[in-house]
C-alpha positions, 0 to 999 in steps of 0.5 A, spaced: 275 979 717 268 977 720 262 973 717 261 974 709 256 980 708 250 979 703 253 980 696 259 975 698 253 970 701 250 971 694 256 970 690 257 963 694 250 961 693 252 962 685 258 958 685 255 952 689 249 952 684 254 952 678 258 946 682 252 942 683 247 944 680 239 946 682 237 940 683 242 937 688 242 943 693 236 941 696 237 934 697 244 936 699 241 941 705 235 936 707 241 930 708 245 935 712 239 936 716 238 929 717 245 929 720 245 934 724 238 931 727 241 925 728 248 928 731 244 932 736 239 926 738 246 922 739 249 927 743 243 928 748 243 920 749 250 920 751 248 925 756 243 922 759 247 915 760 252 919 763 248 922 768 244 915 769 252 912 770 253 918 776 246 916 779 247 909 779 254 910 782 252 915 787 247 911 790 251 904 790 256 909 794 252 911 800 252 907 806 246 903 808 242 905 813 237 902 817 229 902 816 226 902 823 231 905 827 232 900 832 239 898 833 240 891 830 243 886 835 246 879 833 242 873 836 246 869 841 245 863 844 243 866 850 238 871 847 234 865 844 235 861 850 232 866 854 226 868 850 222 862 851 223 862 859 220 869 859 214 867 856 213 861 860 214 865 867 207 869 865 
């Protein structure tokens, strides 16, 4: 039991023509094709949205690194007081 053969397809087309008429079949085929295109576009859009969400999630979960390569030291009162003293000595 596989796919219908040549004569079986001819019989199926003949029954469709008798049921729906020759004028309705092209309209039905056209709207079926449009529906398939819309479905395909929506499926592609969903994949792109999922990929973008995954990229955003990965980017936000990565730790932030220093850009200068120098360790950041907090400014304390002693560091702030020593800077003007050193400038005055020179």
